[in-house]
DOSETOR-862539 format. One line per 10 residues: their letters; for each residue x, y, z of C-alpha. Coordinates in Angstrom, 1 decimal. Each point is the difference from the previous one (the first is absolute). Last residue first. Layout:
N
A	X:Y:Z | ...
This chain:
696
RGGASSRDAN	25.3:-33.7:2.2 | -0.1:3.5:-1.5 | -1.2:1.9:-3.1 | -0.1:3.8:-0.1 | -3.6:1.1:-0.1 | -1.2:2.6:-2.3 | -2.9:2.4:0.7 | -3.4:0.6:-1.5 | -2.0:3.1:0.7 | -3.4:-0.5:1.6
ADVNILKQAG	-2.9:1.7:-1.7 | -2.9:-2.4:0.8 | -3.4:1.7:-0.4 | -2.6:0.1:2.8 | -3.8:-0.2:-0.3 | -2.9:0.9:2.2 | 1.9:2.6:1.9 | -1.6:1.4:3.1 | 1.9:3.1:0.9 | 1.4:0.0:3.5
RKQHGWQLNY	-2.3:0.0:3.0 | -0.6:3.1:2.1 | 0.5:-0.3:3.8 | -2.1:2.2:2.2 | 1.0:2.7:2.5 | 3.3:-0.7:1.6 | 2.0:-3.1:0.2 | 3.3:-1.0:1.7 | 1.3:-3.6:-0.4 | 3.3:-0.9:1.7
SVSIYPIRLD	1.8:-3.3:-0.3 | 2.9:-1.4:1.9 | 1.6:-3.4:-0.7 | 2.7:-2.1:1.7 | 2.1:-2.8:-1.5 | 1.6:-3.3:0.7 | 1.8:-1.7:-2.9 | 0.3:-3.7:-0.7 | 0.6:1.0:-3.7 | 3.5:-1.5:-0.5
VRMHKVNSNY	-0.5:-0.7:-3.6 | 0.5:-3.4:-1.6 | -0.3:-0.3:-3.8 | -0.3:-3.6:-1.0 | 1.2:-1.1:-3.5 | -0.2:-3.5:-1.5 | 1.6:-0.8:-3.4 | -0.3:-2.1:-3.2 | 1.7:1.3:-3.1 | 0.1:-1.9:-3.3
HNLQKSGQDY	-3.0:-2.3:0.7 | -2.0:2.9:1.5 | -1.6:-0.6:3.4 | 0.6:3.3:1.7 | -1.0:0.5:3.6 | -0.8:3.4:1.5 | 0.3:2.2:3.0 | -1.4:2.0:2.9 | 0.3:-1.4:3.5 | -0.2:1.7:3.4
KGFPMLMGVG	0.1:-2.6:2.7 | -2.8:-0.9:2.4 | -1.0:1.9:3.1 | 0.2:3.6:1.2 | 0.6:1.0:-3.7 | -0.7:3.7:0.3 | -0.6:1.2:3.5 | -2.4:2.5:1.6 | -0.6:3.0:2.1 | -2.7:2.6:-0.3
FQWKNWNYSL	-1.2:3.5:1.0 | -3.1:1.6:-1.6 | -0.9:3.6:0.5 | -3.1:2.2:-0.7 | -1.7:-1.1:3.3 | 1.9:-3.0:1.3 | 0.3:-3.1:-2.1 | 2.3:-2.8:1.2 | 1.9:-2.4:-2.3 | 1.4:-3.5:0.2
DIISLDEHWS	1.5:-1.6:-3.2 | 1.3:-3.6:-0.8 | 1.2:-0.6:-3.6 | 0.8:-3.1:-2.1 | 1.4:-0.3:-3.5 | 0.7:-2.5:-2.8 | 1.2:2.2:-2.8 | -0.7:-0.6:-3.7 | 0.4:-3.4:-1.7 | 1.4:-1.3:-3.1
IREGYLTRAS	-0.1:-3.2:-2.0 | 1.9:0.4:-3.3 | -0.1:-1.9:-3.3 | -2.5:2.4:-1.5 | -2.2:1.3:2.7 | -0.9:-2.2:3.0 | -1.3:1.5:3.2 | 1.0:-0.9:3.6 | -2.7:1.9:2.0 | 1.1:2.1:2.9
KTYQASLVFG	-0.5:-0.9:3.6 | -1.4:3.0:1.9 | -0.3:0.4:3.8 | -1.7:2.8:1.9 | -0.5:0.8:3.7 | -2.0:2.9:1.3 | -0.5:1.6:3.4 | -2.1:3.2:0.1 | -0.4:2.0:3.2 | -2.6:2.8:0.2
YHSLMLQANG	-2.0:-1.6:2.8 | -0.2:-3.3:-2.0 | 1.4:-1.5:-3.2 | 1.2:-3.5:-0.8 | 1.0:-0.7:-3.7 | 1.1:-3.4:-1.5 | 1.2:-0.2:-3.6 | 0.8:-3.0:-2.2 | 1.5:-0.3:-3.5 | 0.1:-2.6:-2.7
SWNHNWLYYG	2.0:-2.5:-1.9 | -0.2:-3.7:-1.1 | 1.9:-1.5:-2.9 | 0.0:-1.5:-3.5 | 2.4:0.1:-2.9 | 0.3:-1.8:-3.4 | 2.6:0.5:-2.8 | 0.2:-0.8:-3.7 | 3.4:1.0:-1.5 | 2.0:0.2:-3.3
SGKMREARYE	-1.4:3.3:-1.3 | -3.0:0.8:2.1 | -2.8:-1.7:2.0 | -1.3:1.1:3.4 | -2.1:-1.8:2.6 | -2.0:1.1:3.1 | -1.6:-1.2:3.2 | -0.9:2.6:2.6 | -1.4:-0.3:3.6 | -1.0:3.1:2.0
LSGAATLWKP	-1.0:0.7:3.6 | -1.0:3.5:0.9 | -0.3:1.7:3.3 | -2.0:1.8:2.6 | -0.4:0.0:3.8 | -1.9:2.5:2.1 | 0.1:0.6:3.8 | -1.6:3.0:1.8 | -3.0:1.6:-1.8 | -1.8:-3.4:0.2
IIEVQPSLNF	2.2:-2.8:1.4 | 0.9:-2.5:-2.7 | -1.0:2.1:-3.0 | 1.1:-2.4:-2.8 | 1.2:1.1:-3.4 | 0.3:-2.8:-2.6 | 2.0:-0.3:-3.3 | 0.1:-3.4:-1.7 | 1.9:-0.2:-3.3 | 0.5:-2.6:-2.7
VINQLGRSNE	2.3:0.8:-2.9 | 0.3:-1.6:-3.4 | 2.9:0.6:-2.3 | 1.0:0.1:-3.7 | 3.1:1.5:-1.6 | 0.5:-0.4:-3.8 | 2.2:-1.0:-2.9 | 2.4:2.9:0.7 | 0.3:3.3:-1.8 | 3.8:0.3:0.4
FTTILHSDDW	2.6:1.9:2.0 | 3.8:0.1:0.2 | 2.6:-1.5:2.4 | 3.3:-0.9:-1.7 | 2.5:-2.4:1.4 | 3.4:0.9:-1.6 | 2.7:-2.5:-0.8 | -1.1:-0.5:-3.7 | -3.5:1.5:0.0 | -2.0:-2.2:2.5
YLSPAIANPS	-3.8:0.4:0.4 | -2.4:1.3:2.6 | -3.7:1.2:-0.4 | -1.8:2.4:2.4 | -3.8:0.3:-0.2 | -2.7:1.9:-1.9 | -3.3:-1.8:0.3 | -1.4:-1.4:-3.3 | -2.8:-2.2:1.2 | -0.7:2.0:3.2
SFARIGFTGD	-2.6:-2.1:2.0 | -1.6:0.5:3.4 | -2.6:-1.9:1.9 | -1.1:1.7:3.2 | -2.1:-1.7:2.8 | -1.5:2.0:2.9 | -1.3:-0.3:3.5 | -1.0:3.2:1.8 | -0.5:1.2:3.5 | -1.9:1.6:2.7
VRPLSFSYRF	-0.6:-1.4:3.5 | -1.3:1.6:3.2 | -3.6:-0.7:-0.9 | 0.1:-1.2:-3.6 | 1.1:1.6:-3.3 | 0.9:-2.2:-2.9 | 1.7:0.4:-3.4 | 0.5:-2.7:-2.6 | 2.3:0.8:-2.9 | 0.7:-1.7:-3.3
SLMYSNSTKL	2.7:1.2:-2.4 | 1.0:-0.5:-3.6 | 3.2:1.9:-1.0 | 1.6:0.7:-3.4 | 3.4:1.5:-0.8 | 1.4:1.1:-3.3 | 3.7:0.9:-0.7 | 1.2:2.9:-2.2 | 2.5:-1.4:-2.5 | 3.8:-0.2:0.4
NPNGIHWQFG	2.1:0.8:-3.0 | 2.2:2.5:1.8 | 1.5:-2.7:2.1 | 2.2:1.2:2.9 | 3.6:-1.1:0.7 | 1.4:-1.1:3.4 | 3.4:-1.6:0.3 | 1.6:-2.6:2.2 | 3.7:-0.9:-0.4 | 2.1:1.8:2.7
DIQQPAINTE	-3.0:1.8:1.5 | -3.2:1.7:-1.0 | 1.0:1.7:-3.3 | -2.7:2.1:-1.6 | -0.5:0.0:-3.7 | -2.1:2.9:-1.5 | -2.8:-1.6:-2.0 | -2.7:1.5:2.3 | -3.2:-2.0:-0.3 | -0.3:-1.7:3.5
SLSPATQWSS	1.6:3.0:1.8 | -2.5:2.5:-1.5 | -3.0:-2.2:0.8 | -2.0:-2.2:-2.4 | -3.7:0.9:-0.1 | -2.5:-1.8:2.2 | -3.5:-0.6:-1.2 | -3.3:-0.6:1.9 | -2.8:-2.5:0.4 | -2.9:-0.5:2.4
FGLRLRHNSN	-2.7:-2.6:0.7 | -2.2:0.0:3.0 | -2.3:-2.2:2.1 | -1.5:1.5:3.1 | -2.0:-1.5:2.9 | -1.4:1.9:2.9 | -1.2:-0.7:3.6 | -0.9:2.3:2.8 | -2.6:2.4:-1.5 | -1.7:-2.9:-1.9
ISYTISAQPR	1.0:-2.4:-2.7 | 1.6:2.8:-2.0 | 1.0:-1.3:-3.4 | 2.8:1.7:-1.8 | 0.9:-0.4:-3.7 | 3.3:1.2:-1.5 | 1.4:0.8:-3.5 | 3.3:1.3:-1.6 | 1.4:0.0:-3.5 | 3.4:1.5:-0.9
INWSSNGQNS	0.9:-0.2:-3.6 | 3.7:0.6:-1.1 | 1.6:2.0:-2.8 | 3.7:-0.3:-0.5 | 3.3:1.9:-0.6 | 3.6:-1.0:0.0 | 3.5:1.5:0.0 | 3.3:0.3:-1.7 | 1.6:3.0:-1.8 | 3.3:-0.9:1.7
ERFHFSTYQT	0.8:3.5:1.4 | -3.6:1.3:0.1 | -1.5:-2.9:2.0 | -3.8:-0.3:-0.4 | -3.0:-1.0:2.2 | -3.6:-0.3:-0.9 | -3.2:-1.1:1.8 | -3.6:0.3:-1.2 | -2.7:-1.1:2.4 | -3.6:-1.0:-0.5
GIGATFTFNN	-2.7:-0.2:2.6 | -3.2:-1.8:0.5 | -2.4:0.0:2.9 | -2.7:-1.9:1.8 | -1.4:0.4:3.5 | -3.1:-1.8:1.3 | -1.7:0.2:3.4 | -2.6:-2.5:1.2 | -2.2:0.2:3.0 | -2.7:2.1:-1.8
IRQYYEAFFY	1.5:1.0:-3.3 | 3.1:2.3:0.2 | 1.9:1.1:-3.2 | 3.5:1.3:-0.6 | 1.5:0.6:-3.5 | 3.7:0.6:-0.8 | 1.5:1.6:-3.1 | 3.8:0.2:-0.7 | 2.7:1.6:-2.0 | 3.8:-0.1:0.8
AKDQKQHFVS	2.9:1.6:-1.8 | 3.6:-0.8:1.0 | 3.3:1.5:-1.3 | 3.6:-0.8:0.9 | 3.1:1.6:-1.4 | 3.5:-1.2:0.8 | 3.3:1.9:-0.4 | 3.4:-1.5:0.7 | 3.2:2.0:0.7 | 3.5:-1.5:0.2
NDLNRYTSRN	2.1:1.7:2.6 | 3.1:-2.2:-0.8 | -2.0:-3.1:1.0 | 0.7:0.2:3.7 | -1.6:3.4:0.1 | -3.3:-1.3:-1.5 | -2.3:2.9:-0.9 | -3.8:-0.6:0.0 | -2.6:2.2:-1.7 | -3.6:-0.9:0.4
RNANYSAGVT	-3.2:1.5:-1.5 | -3.2:-1.5:1.4 | -3.5:0.7:-1.4 | -3.4:-1.0:1.4 | -3.3:0.6:-1.7 | -3.5:-0.6:1.5 | -3.6:-0.6:-1.2 | -3.2:-0.5:1.8 | -3.6:-1.1:-0.1 | -2.0:-0.8:3.2
LRKMNWQKIY	-3.6:-1.1:0.1 | -2.0:-0.4:3.2 | -3.2:-1.9:1.1 | -2.6:-0.2:2.7 | -1.3:3.6:0.2 | 1.8:1.3:-3.0 | 3.6:1.2:-0.4 | 2.1:1.3:-2.9 | 3.7:0.3:0.4 | 2.4:1.5:-2.7
DAEVAYAQNC	3.7:-0.5:0.6 | 3.1:1.9:-1.1 | 3.6:-1.0:0.6 | 3.4:1.6:-0.4 | 3.5:-1.2:0.7 | 3.6:1.3:-0.4 | 3.3:-1.5:1.1 | 3.6:1.2:-0.3 | 3.4:-1.6:0.5 | 3.5:1.3:0.6
DTIYTSVDTL	1.9:-3.1:1.2 | 3.6:-0.6:0.9 | 1.3:-3.6:0.1 | 3.1:-1.2:1.8 | 1.2:-3.6:-0.3 | 3.3:-1.2:1.6 | 1.6:-3.4:-0.2 | 3.4:-0.8:1.5 | 1.0:-3.7:-0.1 | 3.2:-1.7:1.1
VNESEPMLER	1.6:2.8:1.9 | 3.3:-1.1:1.7 | -0.4:1.1:3.6 | 2.9:-2.3:0.8 | -1.4:-1.4:3.2 | -3.8:0.2:-0.6 | 0.0:-0.9:-3.8 | -2.4:2.3:-1.8 | -3.6:0.0:-1.3 | -1.8:3.3:-0.6
YNSFSHGNYL	-3.6:0.8:-1.1 | -1.4:3.5:-0.1 | -3.6:1.0:-1.2 | -1.3:3.5:-0.6 | -3.2:1.9:-0.5 | -0.3:3.7:-1.0 | -2.4:2.9:0.3 | -2.2:2.5:-1.8 | -3.7:-1.0:-0.3 | -2.8:2.2:-1.3
SVGFDVVLTQ	-3.7:-0.2:0.6 | -3.2:1.2:-1.8 | -3.6:-0.5:0.7 | -3.4:0.8:-1.5 | -3.6:-1.0:1.0 | -3.3:0.8:-1.6 | -3.4:-0.9:1.3 | -3.4:0.5:-1.6 | -3.1:-0.9:2.0 | -3.7:-0.6:-1.0
KHPFHHELYT	-2.8:-0.5:2.5 | -2.7:1.7:-2.1 | 1.6:3.4:0.2 | 3.8:0.4:-0.2 | 2.6:-0.6:2.6 | 3.5:1.2:-0.5 | 3.3:-1.6:1.1 | 3.4:1.6:-0.6 | 3.4:-1.5:1.2 | 3.5:1.4:-0.1
SFSPTTGQSG	3.4:-1.7:0.6 | 3.6:1.0:0.4 | 3.0:-2.1:0.8 | 3.6:0.4:1.2 | 2.1:-3.2:0.2 | 3.5:0.2:1.4 | 2.7:-2.7:-0.1 | 2.2:-2.6:1.7 | 0.6:-3.6:-0.6 | 1.7:-3.1:1.4
NGNDLYIDSG	2.2:-3.0:-0.5 | 2.7:-1.8:2.0 | 2.4:-3.0:-0.1 | 3.4:-0.5:1.7 | 1.3:-3.6:-0.2 | 3.2:-1.4:1.5 | 1.1:-3.2:-1.7 | 0.8:-3.2:2.0 | 2.4:-2.5:-1.6 | -1.1:-3.6:-0.4
DNSLRLMGEY	-0.7:0.2:-3.7 | -2.4:-1.9:-2.2 | -2.9:0.2:2.4 | 0.5:3.8:0.4 | 0.0:1.7:3.4 | -1.1:3.6:0.4 | 0.6:1.8:3.2 | -2.5:2.8:0.6 | -0.9:3.6:0.0 | -3.4:1.5:-0.8
REKASINRFG	-1.2:3.5:-0.9 | -3.6:1.2:-0.6 | -1.1:3.4:-1.2 | -2.7:2.6:0.0 | 1.2:3.5:0.9 | -1.7:3.3:-0.3 | -2.9:-1.1:-2.2 | -1.6:3.4:-0.1 | -3.7:0.5:-0.9 | -1.6:3.3:-0.9
QLSAYFVTTD	-3.7:0.8:-0.3 | -2.1:2.7:-1.6 | -3.7:-0.7:0.1 | -3.1:1.5:-1.6 | -3.7:-0.9:0.6 | -3.2:1.5:-1.5 | -3.5:-1.3:0.8 | -3.1:1.4:-1.5 | -3.8:-0.4:0.3 | -1.4:-2.3:2.7
PKIYSYTLWA	1.8:1.8:2.8 | 2.3:2.9:-1.2 | 3.4:-1.4:0.9 | 3.3:1.8:-0.5 | 3.2:-1.8:0.8 | 3.6:1.1:0.5 | 3.1:-2.2:0.7 | 3.6:0.6:1.0 | 2.1:-3.0:0.6 | 3.3:-1.2:1.5
SARNDDVSGG	1.9:-3.3:-0.1 | 3.0:-1.6:1.6 | 2.0:-3.2:-0.3 | 2.7:-2.0:1.8 | 0.2:-3.7:-0.7 | 3.5:-1.4:1.0 | 0.9:-3.6:0.6 | 3.3:-1.4:1.4 | 2.4:-2.9:-0.3 | 1.6:-2.8:1.8
LPQERRTLSN	2.6:-2.8:-0.3 | -2.3:-2.4:-1.9 | 1.5:-3.4:-1.2 | -0.9:-0.2:-3.7 | 0.1:-3.4:-1.7 | 0.8:-0.1:-3.7 | -0.7:-3.3:-1.8 | 1.4:-0.6:-3.5 | -1.4:-2.6:-2.4 | 1.1:-2.0:-3.1
GDPYTFTENY	-2.8:-1.1:-2.3 | 1.6:1.2:-3.3 | -2.5:3.0:-0.1 | 1.2:1.2:3.4 | -1.8:-0.5:3.3 | 0.3:2.7:2.5 | -0.8:-0.6:3.7 | -1.0:2.6:2.5 | 0.1:0.7:3.7 | -0.9:3.2:1.8
DRHAKIDDTM	-0.8:0.9:3.6 | 0.1:3.8:0.2 | 0.8:2.3:2.9 | -1.6:3.0:1.6 | 0.7:2.8:2.5 | -2.1:3.1:-0.5 | 2.2:2.9:-1.3 | -2.8:2.5:-0.3 | -3.7:-0.7:-0.3 | -1.6:3.4:0.3
KYTAGVSWQS	-3.4:1.0:-1.3 | -0.7:3.7:-0.3 | -3.4:1.7:-0.7 | -1.2:3.4:-1.0 | -3.2:2.0:-0.1 | -2.1:2.8:-1.5 | -3.7:0.1:-0.5 | -2.3:2.7:-1.3 | -3.7:-0.4:-0.1 | -2.7:2.0:-1.8
KGNNLKVDAF	-3.8:-0.1:0.1 | -0.2:2.5:2.9 | 3.6:0.3:1.4 | 1.7:-3.1:1.3 | 3.6:-0.2:1.1 | 1.8:-3.4:0.3 | 3.5:-0.5:1.6 | 2.0:-3.2:-0.2 | 3.1:-1.4:1.8 | 1.7:-3.4:0.0
YNGFRTTLAP	3.0:-1.8:1.3 | 0.7:-3.8:-0.3 | 2.9:-1.8:1.6 | 3.3:-2.0:-0.1 | 3.5:1.0:1.0 | 0.5:-2.7:2.6 | -0.7:-1.0:3.6 | -2.9:2.1:1.1 | -2.0:0.3:-3.3 | -1.7:3.3:-0.8
QANLMLSGGA	-3.7:0.4:-0.7 | -1.0:3.6:-0.3 | -3.4:1.3:-1.0 | -1.5:3.4:-0.5 | -3.4:1.1:-1.2 | -1.4:3.6:-0.1 | -3.6:0.5:-1.1 | -2.3:2.5:-1.5 | -3.4:1.5:0.1 | -2.8:0.8:-2.4
SPNTIIVNLV	-2.4:-1.5:-2.6 | -0.6:-3.5:1.3 | 0.5:-2.8:-2.5 | 0.5:-3.4:1.5 | 2.5:-2.7:-1.0 | -0.4:-3.1:-2.2 | 3.0:-2.3:0.0 | 0.2:-2.3:-3.1 | 2.0:-3.2:0.2 | 0.4:-1.7:-3.4
YAAGNYRLGP	1.3:-3.5:-0.6 | 1.6:-1.7:-3.0 | 0.2:3.1:-2.1 | -0.4:-0.6:-3.8 | -1.0:3.4:-1.2 | -2.3:1.2:2.9 | -2.5:1.1:-2.6 | -0.4:-3.6:-1.1 | -1.5:-1.2:3.2 | 1.6:-0.9:3.3
NDIWEVRKIS	-0.7:-3.4:1.6 | 1.3:0.3:3.6 | -1.6:3.4:0.6 | 0.2:1.2:3.7 | -1.9:3.3:0.5 | 0.9:1.8:3.3 | -2.5:2.3:1.7 | -0.4:3.5:1.5 | 3.7:0.8:0.6 | 0.1:3.6:1.3
EPSLSRVQEI	0.4:-1.0:3.6 | 3.0:-2.2:-0.9 | 1.9:3.1:-1.3 | 1.6:-0.9:-3.3 | 3.8:0.8:-0.4 | 0.8:-3.8:0.2 | -2.0:-0.6:-3.1 | 1.9:2.7:-1.8 | 3.3:-1.6:1.1 | -1.1:-3.4:-1.2
TAERGNIRIQ	-0.6:1.5:-3.4 | -3.3:0.9:-1.7 | -2.2:-0.9:-3.0 | -3.0:2.2:0.0 | -3.3:-1.7:0.6 | -0.8:1.8:3.2 | 3.5:-0.9:1.2 | 1.4:-2.9:-1.9 | 2.6:-2.7:0.7 | 0.7:-2.7:-2.6
VAQGSASISS	1.0:-3.1:2.0 | 3.2:-2.0:-1.0 | -0.1:-3.8:0.3 | 1.2:-2.3:2.8 | -3.5:-1.1:0.9 | -0.9:3.7:0.5 | 2.6:2.8:0.4 | 0.4:3.3:1.8 | 3.5:1.3:0.9 | 1.6:2.7:2.1
MVDNVTLTPI	2.4:-2.3:1.9 | -1.2:1.1:3.4 | -3.6:0.6:-1.2 | -0.3:-3.5:-1.3 | -3.5:-0.7:-1.3 | -0.7:-3.5:-1.3 | -3.4:-0.3:-1.6 | -1.9:-3.3:-0.4 | -1.7:0.2:3.4 | -0.7:3.8:0.2
MLNNLLQMGN	1.3:0.8:3.5 | -1.7:3.4:0.3 | 2.7:0.9:2.5 | 2.7:-0.2:-2.8 | -2.1:2.3:-2.2 | -0.3:2.4:2.9 | 3.7:0.0:0.6 | 0.7:0.8:-3.6 | -2.5:2.9:0.0 | 1.5:1.8:3.0
KSNEVASESP	-0.4:0.4:3.7 | -1.9:-3.3:0.7 | -1.4:-1.4:3.3 | -3.1:2.3:0.0 | -0.8:-0.8:-3.6 | 0.1:-3.8:0.6 | -2.0:0.4:3.2 | -2.8:1.9:-1.8 | -0.2:-2.7:-2.6 | 1.2:0.6:-3.6
YLVDMDAKRI	-2.6:-0.8:-2.6 | 1.0:-2.7:-2.5 | -1.4:-0.3:-3.5 | 0.7:-3.2:-1.9 | 0.0:0.3:-3.8 | -1.7:-0.7:-3.4 | -3.4:-1.4:1.0 | 0.0:1.5:3.5 | 0.7:-1.7:3.2 | -0.3:2.4:2.9
VKPAQIVIED	2.6:-0.5:2.8 | -0.3:1.5:3.5 | -3.8:0.1:-0.4 | -1.6:3.4:0.8 | -0.8:0.8:3.6 | -3.5:1.3:0.7 | -0.5:2.0:3.2 | -3.4:0.5:1.6 | 0.0:2.6:2.7 | 1.0:0.2:3.7
LTQATITDAS	1.6:-3.4:-0.5 | -1.4:-2.6:-2.4 | 2.4:-2.1:-2.0 | -0.5:-1.3:-3.5 | 2.2:-2.5:-1.9 | 0.4:-0.6:-3.7 | 2.0:-3.2:-0.5 | -3.1:-2.1:-0.6 | 0.2:-3.7:0.5 | -0.9:-3.0:-2.2
EQAIAVAPLL	2.0:-3.2:0.2 | 0.3:-2.3:-2.9 | 2.9:1.9:-1.5 | 2.1:-0.7:3.1 | -0.4:-3.7:-0.5 | 1.0:0.3:-3.6 | 3.1:2.1:1.0 | 1.0:-2.6:2.6 | -0.1:-2.8:-2.7 | 1.6:2.2:-2.7
IAFVATMIKR	3.4:0.5:1.6 | 0.9:-3.7:0.7 | -1.7:-1.1:-3.2 | 2.1:2.4:-2.1 | 3.2:-0.8:1.8 | -0.4:-3.7:-0.5 | -0.8:0.6:-3.7 | 3.2:2.0:-0.4 | 2.1:-2.6:1.8 | -1.4:-2.8:-2.2
FITTRM	0.8:2.0:-3.1 | 3.5:0.7:1.1 | 0.6:-3.7:0.7 | -1.5:-1.0:-3.4 | 2.3:2.5:-1.8 | 3.0:-1.5:1.7
């Protein structure tokens, strides 16, 4: 099996490398010049820097966009998947840290940006230590005029069901100050869904039981709203101050499935009703201060606090259809009152060809969970994390070197049981970049980070899942370590830009689920496993088929991985990727997008996010944009998992009826000049934890 996987990997490498080597032998300049009444010099569409790719929006991309999300989609960054309809941004199936002028931001804040104010976009696929373990960073740089304002409105309702996005934002500029107020609402209400689910339990004595679930229907809700009020003061080259008050409301997030359950040891069908969900409110406040001193020295301080009040629940009922005799009735209800605080301070010293950054941060979480189903038992958890780092950047001719070292202290403790753990971990990082010329670049990088156990992984409160499955956290978990070695080749040619990359990842003590039998109960807990390793090959091109008219972009990825834990040693390999085609002319934009999610191994489970397709047609007229589109015009929506545990093997597919036609209307009114938000060079993480009621 290993030989077969190795052969497939080498075949993929040679198939991808051969055209890349041929491309590298060509020499062409992406800077174009055109002479009209005067000389006009157009900058490259993509500039390859040592630590990032810099993209400058074209005139047509700006004209065909009415908000920041639409512009990011129109840039068609090959590795990036921008889904304005589903309000998501990802890359190679991983989360992308979004920033505006260096300040970490939300999707809603990106959507509130006026396309005309976006000067450039920085794409960082190998973030340094100051990004604290982020896989990818997308930094949107916007302009800084001193007066004016804007009003942005957007509505995107579905035509056949209760689904849609609604958004409004107002910005007012006065000298060096800017006020911004806005709100957004996302509706996914009673969308039809069903679940395909089969599982087999194997008891310690070798006997087995198979349960096959015949779906009868179900529904999915995801209704949420947010609002914000921000103020920024910018005195160029001297002082930046930023303050933000935000509120997020999870109105209703739940899934409910009905089915007929048939057991292998009994011919009778059993009616099944299973659901879970959450609801809660998260207010947050953050401030940021940046001051520049003489001799290119900068001091930045960031502070944030957030609170979470809400609940999560899980219900599981089995009964005989005719007699309505209840066989199993399990209900879990958890109420959270959690707090989070964070502060970070960095010192930055710059020279002509080098830079030194030194920083320290502290994060604190105070969690209080009440279990109604356990006679209102209360559990308190305290988490603390301190992080110190230093990073040095140096450029010598065509070479650029970055090296850094960080150390992280992590501690968590349960008051009721007096259990917990603490540890110190070292976080080294280094990279070297060689620029062959303005069109070709090679980079080799090494990075590391730590992941602390989550609240649900360490909470000792038992949660019943169904008739005999239980979930119990492990307070003795240790912070896991992760290491990544990456190679990246970037190329820019006439009408073609792209990257080829290889990533090798290892987490020798990754936190993963572990199952065992306790009498007649199957317990799911967590352990520090014996390691997860994977290697990923990625090719991401962007091709300008017809200049200014037709562009194609996408990403093709192959991964092979293995994981070891208590009683298992598993392998997994698969292909994934995304593709996008965009045709624009005379104010019309026709785009098609397809994403096939990677099937990733973690613990004894292979899971995948949504496979999704979208077709969208829009027309831009003055300050307005009108559009029509359809979610899932082809293919079948699929999100699920496959568990390979010896005691419990199962396959789950969540099928949602997302073949939804929709319309969209956007309005963008501007007056004067647009002032950018505060440029934060750092951003602390003050996200309050929340519990999650277990479910199948």
